[in-house]
C-alpha positions in Angstrom: -44.9 53.3 -15.6 -47.8 55.1 -15.5 -50.0 52.5 -17.4 -48.4 49.9 -15.7 -49.7 51.5 -12.6 -53.0 52.1 -14.3 -53.3 48.2 -14.8 -52.6 47.6 -11.1 -55.2 49.7 -10.0 -58.1 48.2 -12.3 -60.5 45.1 -11.4 -60.0 43.9 -8.0 -56.2 42.8 -8.7 -54.6 45.7 -6.0 -56.9 44.2 -3.2 -55.7 40.7 -4.4 -52.4 41.4 -3.5 -53.1 42.6 -0.2 -55.6 39.6 0.7 -53.2 36.9 -0.9 -49.8 38.7 0.9 -51.1 39.2 4.5 -51.8 35.2 4.9 -48.8 34.1 2.6 -45.7 35.2 3.0 -46.5 38.0 5.6 -47.0 35.0 7.8 -43.2 33.7 7.2 -41.8 36.9 8.1 -43.7 37.3 11.4 -42.6 34.2 12.9 -39.1 34.9 11.9 -38.5 38.0 13.8 -41.6 37.7 16.6 -39.4 34.8 18.8 -36.8 37.2 19.4 -38.4 39.9 21.7 -40.2 37.2 24.3 -37.1 34.8 24.3 -36.5 35.6 28.0 -40.2 35.3 29.0 -40.3 31.8 27.1 -37.2 30.8 29.0 -38.6 31.4 32.3 -41.9 29.7 31.2 -39.6 26.8 30.5 -38.2 26.8 33.8 -41.5 27.5 36.0 -43.3 24.7 34.0 -40.5 22.4 34.4 -40.0 23.2 38.2 -44.1 23.2 38.9 -44.1 19.7 36.8 -41.2 17.7 38.6 -40.7 19.9 41.3 -36.5 20.7 40.7 -35.2 23.7 38.3 -34.4 22.4 35.2 -30.9 22.1 34.4 -28.9 24.9 32.1 -27.8 22.2 29.1 -31.5 20.8 29.0 -33.3 24.3 28.9 -30.4 25.8 26.4 -31.5 22.4 24.1 -35.6 23.1 24.5 -34.9 26.5 23.8 -32.7 26.0 20.6 -35.4 23.1 19.6 -38.2 25.8 20.1 -36.1 28.3 17.7 -35.5 26.0 15.2 -38.2 23.7 14.7 -39.9 26.4 13.1 -37.5 25.8 10.4 -38.0 22.2 10.6 -42.1 22.3 9.8 -41.1 25.1 7.0 -38.9 22.5 5.6 -41.9 19.9 5.7 -44.2 22.1 4.1 -42.2 22.8 1.2 -42.2 19.1 0.6 -45.5 18.6 0.9 -46.3 22.2 -1.4 -46.2 20.0 -4.8 -48.9 17.4 -3.6 -51.3 20.0 -2.3 -50.9 22.5 -4.8 -51.6 19.8 -7.9 -54.6 18.3 -5.7 -56.1 20.9 -4.4 -55.1 24.3 -6.8 -53.8 27.7 -5.5 -56.8 28.8 -3.8 -57.8 26.1 -2.1 -54.4 25.6 -0.9 -54.3 29.1 0.3 -57.6 28.4 2.2 -56.4 25.4 3.9 -53.2 26.8 4.8 -55.7 29.6 6.8 -57.3 26.5 8.6 -53.7 25.5 9.8 -52.7 28.8 11.2 -55.7 29.1 13.2 -55.2 25.7 14.3 -51.5 26.6 15.4 -52.4 29.6 17.7 -55.4 28.1 19.5 -52.3 25.4 20.5 -49.8 28.4 21.0 -52.4 30.7 22.6 -53.6 28.2 25.2 -50.0 26.8 26.3 -49.4 29.3 28.9 -52.7 28.5 30.3 -52.0 24.6 30.2 -48.5 25.0 31.8 -46.7 23.0 28.6 -44.1 24.0 26.8 -44.4 21.2 24.7 -47.6 22.7 23.2 -45.0 25.7 21.9 -42.8 23.0 20.4 -46.0 21.7 18.2 -47.4 25.1 17.7 -44.0 26.5 16.3 -43.6 23.5 14.2 -47.5 24.1 12.7 -46.3 27.3 11.9 -43.3 26.5 10.2 -45.8 23.9 8.3 -47.8 26.7 7.3 -45.0 28.9 6.2 -43.1 26.3 3.8 -46.6 25.8 2.1 -47.5 30.1 2.0 -44.8 31.2 0.8 -44.4 29.3 -2.2 -48.0 28.8 -3.0 -48.2 33.0 -2.5 -45.5 33.6 -5.3 -47.0 30.9 -7.8 -50.3 32.3 -7.1 -49.5 35.9 -7.9 -47.3 34.7 -10.8 -50.1 32.6 -12.6 -52.4 35.5 -12.1 -50.5 38.0 -13.9 -49.5 38.9 -17.3 -46.0 39.3 -18.4 -45.9 42.9 -18.2 -46.6 42.9 -15.0 -45.6 39.5 -13.6 -42.5 40.8 -12.0 -44.2 43.3 -10.0 -46.8 41.4 -8.8 -44.5 38.2 -7.6 -41.7 40.9 -6.3 -44.5 41.7 -3.8 -44.1 38.4 -2.1 -40.7 40.1 -0.7 -42.7 43.0 0.4 -44.7 41.2 2.3 -42.0 38.7 4.4 -40.2 42.3 5.0 -43.7 43.5 6.6 -43.9 40.5 8.7 -40.6 40.8 9.9 -41.2 44.4 10.4 -44.3 43.9 12.7 -42.8 41.1 14.6 -39.9 43.1 15.6 -42.7 46.2 16.1 -45.5 44.2 18.2 -42.8 42.9 20.3 -41.5 45.9 21.7 -42.0 46.6 25.4 -45.1 49.7 24.4 -47.3 47.1 22.9 -47.0 43.1 23.6 -43.3 42.6 24.8 -44.8 41.9 28.2 -44.6 38.8 30.1 -48.1 38.4 30.3 -48.9 38.7 27.0 -45.7 36.6 25.6 -48.3 33.2 24.2 -50.8 36.0 22.5 -47.6 38.0 21.0 -46.4 34.4 18.9 -50.0 34.1 17.9 -51.1 37.4 17.2 -50.6 37.3 13.0 -53.2 34.8 12.7 -55.3 37.6 12.6 -54.6 38.0 9.2 -54.9 34.6 8.6 -58.6 35.0 9.2 -58.8 38.2 7.2 -57.8 35.9 3.9 -60.0 33.1 4.8 -62.6 35.4 4.9 -61.9 37.3 1.7 -60.3 35.3 -0.7 -63.6 33.1 -1.7 -64.3 36.2 -3.2 -60.9 36.3 -5.4 -60.7 33.7 -8.5 -58.4 30.4 -9.0 -55.2 31.5 -10.7 -55.7 32.0 -14.4 -52.9 29.9 -15.7 -53.7 26.9 -13.6 -57.2 27.1 -15.1 -56.7 26.7 -18.6 -53.5 25.1 -18.8 -54.0 22.3 -15.8 -57.9 22.2 -16.2 -58.6 23.3 -19.2 -61.0 25.7 -18.8 -60.8 28.8 -21.2 -64.1 29.8 -20.3 -63.2 30.4 -16.2 -60.0 31.5 -17.0 -61.3 34.6 -19.3 -63.7 35.1 -16.4 -61.1 34.9 -13.5 -58.3 37.2 -15.8 -61.2 40.1 -16.0 -62.5 40.1 -12.7 -58.7 40.5 -11.7 -57.6 43.0 -14.4 -60.9 44.5 -15.4 -63.1 43.8 -18.5 -60.5 44.3 -21.9 -59.3 42.3 -24.6 -56.7 39.0 -23.2 -56.1 37.8 -26.4 -52.7 37.8 -26.1 -52.4 36.5 -22.5 -54.8 33.4 -23.4 -53.0 32.6 -26.6 -49.5 32.4 -24.6 -51.4 30.1 -21.7 -52.6 27.7 -24.8 -48.9 27.8 -26.6 -47.4 26.7 -23.4 -50.0 24.1 -23.0 -48.9 23.1 -26.1 -46.0 22.2 -25.4 -46.8 20.4 -22.3 -49.2 18.2 -24.2 -51.3 16.9 -21.5 -48.6 16.3 -19.1 -49.3 15.9 -15.8 -47.1 18.0 -13.2 -44.0 16.3 -13.1 -42.9 14.9 -9.5 -39.8 16.0 -7.4 -38.0 13.2 -8.9 -39.2 13.6 -12.5 -37.5 17.1 -12.6 -34.3 16.3 -10.8 -33.6 13.4 -13.9 -35.0 15.9 -16.6 -32.3 17.3 -18.1 -34.3 20.1 -20.2 -34.2 22.1 -17.1 -30.6 21.4 -15.5 -29.7 24.8 -16.2 -32.9 26.6 -14.3 -32.5 23.9 -11.4 -28.6 24.6 -11.1 -29.1 28.6 -11.2 -31.9 28.3 -8.6 -29.2 26.5 -6.5 -26.7 28.8 -7.0 -28.6 31.9 -6.4 -30.1 30.4 -3.8 -27.1 29.0 -2.0 -25.9 32.6 -2.4 -28.5 33.9 -0.9 -28.4 31.7 2.3 -24.8 32.4 2.7 -24.6 36.0 1.4 -24.4 37.3 5.2 -27.3 38.6 6.2 -27.8 36.6 9.1 -24.4 37.8 9.9 -25.0 41.2 9.9 -28.5 40.5 11.9 -26.2 38.8 14.5 -23.7 41.4 14.5 -25.9 44.7 14.7 -26.9 45.0 18.2 -22.8 45.1 19.3 -21.9 48.0 16.0 -24.8 49.9 17.3 -23.7 49.7 20.8 -20.3 50.7 19.9 -21.3 53.5 18.3 -22.7 54.9 21.2 -26.1 54.2 20.5 -27.8 53.6 24.0 -29.1 50.1 24.4 -32.7 51.0 25.1 -32.7 52.2 21.8 -31.0 50.0 19.5 -34.2 48.2 19.2 -35.8 51.1 17.5 -32.3 51.7 15.2 -33.2 48.1 14.1 -36.4 48.9 13.4 -35.1 51.6 11.2 -33.6 48.7 9.3 -36.6 46.9 9.2 -38.3 50.1 7.9 -35.7 50.5 5.4 -35.8 46.7 3.9 -39.9 47.5 3.3 -39.2 50.7 1.8 -36.6 49.3 -0.4 -38.6 46.2 -1.5 -41.8 49.0 -2.9 -38.9 51.0 -4.6 -37.7 48.0 -6.2 -41.2 47.1 -7.7 -40.9 50.3 -9.7 -37.6 49.3 -11.3 -37.8 45.5 -11.6 -39.8 45.8 -15.0 -37.5 48.5 -16.6 -33.8 47.8 -15.3 -34.7 43.6 -15.3 -34.3 40.8 -12.9 -30.7 39.5 -14.4 -29.0 43.3 -13.7 -30.6 43.9 -10.1 -29.5 40.6 -9.1 -25.7 40.7 -10.5 -25.3 44.7 -9.4 -26.8 43.6 -6.1 -24.6 40.7 -5.4 -21.6 42.9 -6.5 -22.5 45.9 -4.4 -23.0 43.3 -1.5 -19.3 41.7 -1.7 -18.0 44.9 -1.7 -19.8 46.3 1.6 -19.0 42.8 3.2 -15.0 43.2 2.4 -15.5 46.5 4.1 -17.1 45.7 7.1 -14.2 43.4 8.0 -11.9 46.3 7.3 -14.4 48.2 9.8 -14.6 45.4 12.2 -10.8 45.4 12.4 -10.1 48.8 12.8 -12.6 49.5 15.2 -11.0 50.0 18.3 -8.4 52.4 16.7 -10.5 55.1 15.5 -13.4 56.4 17.2 -15.8 57.1 14.0 -15.0 53.8 12.8 -18.2 52.2 14.0 -20.7 54.8 12.7 -19.0 53.6 9.0 -19.8 50.0 10.1 -23.7 51.8 10.8 -24.0 53.1 7.7 -22.6 49.8 6.0 -25.4 47.7 7.3 -27.6 50.0 6.1 -26.5 49.8 2.7 -25.8 46.2 2.9 -29.6 45.8 3.9 -31.2 48.0 0.8 -28.7 46.0 -1.5 -30.0 42.8 0.1 -34.0 43.9 -0.6 -33.6 45.4 -3.7 -31.7 42.7 -5.5 -31.7 39.3 -4.2 -34.6 39.5 -1.6 -37.0 40.9 -4.3 -35.9 39.3 -7.6 -35.8 35.6 -6.5 -39.8 35.3 -5.9 -40.4 36.2 -10.2 -37.3 34.7 -11.5 -38.2 31.5 -9.5 -41.4 31.9 -10.8 -40.3 32.7 -14.6 -38.0 29.8 -15.0 -40.1 26.8 -15.1 -43.0 25.9 -17.0 -46.6 24.9 -15.8 -45.7 21.3 -15.6 -42.8 21.8 -13.7 -43.8 24.5 -11.5 -45.2 22.6 -8.8 -42.2 20.3 -8.2 -39.9 23.2 -8.7 -41.3 25.3 -6.1 -40.6 22.2 -3.4 -37.5 22.1 -4.5 -36.9 25.8 -4.4 -38.4 25.7 -0.7 -36.6 22.7 0.7 -33.8 24.2 -0.4 -34.4 27.5 1.6 -35.1 25.7 4.5 -32.3 23.8 4.7 -30.1 26.5 4.1 -31.4 28.0 7.4 -31.1 25.1 9.4 -27.3 24.6 8.2 -26.7 28.1 8.5 -28.5 28.1 12.1 -26.0 25.3 13.1 -22.8 26.4 11.5 -23.1 29.9 11.9 -22.3 30.1 15.8 -19.5 27.9 15.5 -18.1 30.3 12.6 -18.3 33.4 14.6 -16.5 32.2 17.8 -13.3 30.7 15.4 -12.9 33.1 12.9 -14.9 36.6 14.3 -15.2 38.7 11.8 -13.3 37.2 9.3 -16.4 35.5 8.5 -17.3 38.7 6.6 -15.1 37.7 4.1 -16.2 34.4 3.3 -19.5 35.7 2.7 -18.3 38.3 0.6 -16.6 35.6 -1.9 -20.1 33.8 -1.6 -21.4 37.2 -3.1 -19.4 37.6 -5.5 -19.7 33.9 -7.2 -23.6 34.6 -7.3 -22.6 37.8 -9.1 -20.7 36.1 -11.5 -22.7 33.1 -12.2 -26.0 35.6 -12.6 -24.0 37.9 -14.9 -22.6 34.6 -17.3 -25.0 32.4 -17.0 -28.5 33.3 -16.1 -30.6 35.3 -19.1 -32.9 38.4 -18.5 -36.5 37.0 -18.2 -38.4 40.9 -18.3 -40.8 41.2 -20.8 -40.5 37.2 -21.9 -43.3 34.6 -21.7 -42.3 31.5 -20.1 -41.5 29.6 -23.0 -39.0 31.9 -24.4 -37.4 32.3 -21.1 -37.2 28.1 -21.5 -35.6 28.7 -25.1 -33.4 30.9 -23.7 -31.8 28.3 -20.9 -32.2 25.7 -23.1 -29.7 27.2 -25.8 -27.1 27.3 -23.0 -24.3 25.7 -24.9 -22.7 24.2 -21.6 -25.7 21.9 -21.1 -25.3 19.7 -24.2 -26.5 18.5 -27.2 -29.8 17.5 -25.4 -31.2 20.5 -24.3 -30.3 22.3 -27.9 -32.7 19.3 -29.5 -35.2 20.5 -26.5 -35.2 24.2 -27.6 -35.4 23.2 -31.2 -38.4 21.2 -30.2 -40.1 23.8 -28.5 -39.6 26.3 -30.6 -41.5 24.3 -33.5 -44.2 24.0 -31.1 -44.4 27.6 -30.6 -44.6 29.0 -34.3 -47.2 25.6 -35.1 -49.4 26.9 -32.3 -49.1 30.7 -33.4 -48.7 30.4 -37.5 
């Protein structure tokens, strides 16, 4: 661990992680939570804007519809951003894509900041869509850029910082929305666009950092620029092994252009990688984290916490999420991705079952609500240390260079479609079966845990090609994948010797 930390603080890499993070997944996390605090002020603004424009108050149904669209259009924009990400990342590279994404963020901020003075709630819709589009691109390109800039010994730790920054973004959105900072009616438009300050910082500083080394060598065939990029990021040392690994992967690809989404879906050699991502992402989307967020206010209230203090307890949940994500960075290269994932899913399944019991008994025993509060904190910690953190390195490691842009587009689509479906179904689910919905989430977590334990191979300390070979060797995938694995092995051996 000491040698890993020494590498992490050599060269430019530590500052690179920070600069990339504040304009990447931090923005995604911020816009997930920041909309909650100013919601009453925005609803008032919509009504006032409508009344001033049409001379009569807005109908209740219309107001509810516009508000729901303002909340959900961020996910719609993110879905379109995820779909576009493959083309943009291949066409412009990782670095330029991040830079252009910052410009999009700044445009969104100008529109959002001007909406109040222009008396236009339509501008809020446009800005929220653009922020979502930017998030769909930024979240995925952030993971890809980090993974393609790190040696295999630090790949997990590097890509895990994506989860750390998204947690920090969520916490920041909660924190600056409190009354003592920007939680005032006259400042809601400033609150919603203040994260763009970090996009401006990234726009200024990112040009001083190199393009992703793997992209430079494998996609562009420029070995000299790849070496210079590695030395700038990681200091002046020998990168012979890293270069050889990239050249081996380049030989396997054999000049193949980055695949389209449809071509990747038709490719039998990545069937188990795609299946694994679908199962794991579905398990994450429907693991109950949204249910926990929805129930937390009521649970804290029933535990006797004053209403004006609940937001600070919620901040405590956010702090625990950030700290746990940082802690996971020291575990992932020792324990491994697979072990963290299946164990965390298993613990989450058990916790959700216990929350169902405590919710059922909450009126029977006075101290039961306090147990539920503790279970919520433990659940968030398990989620942060397992699925929330491991999904980034795992999604990068299981696809080779030619498949990765299309794979990340598919992963992004799955993520944001899942958000949209959950947002649509969850309110009806809660109304119909109440706290017993936690049993459904518990079952989903259990399925995720069993799938990872029995199917997904460990990726820690392995090259991208070694991981692909392990997936191709899964017997259930059939004779075709076995042939792919044999072919890949021959190329690896020929390149090395």
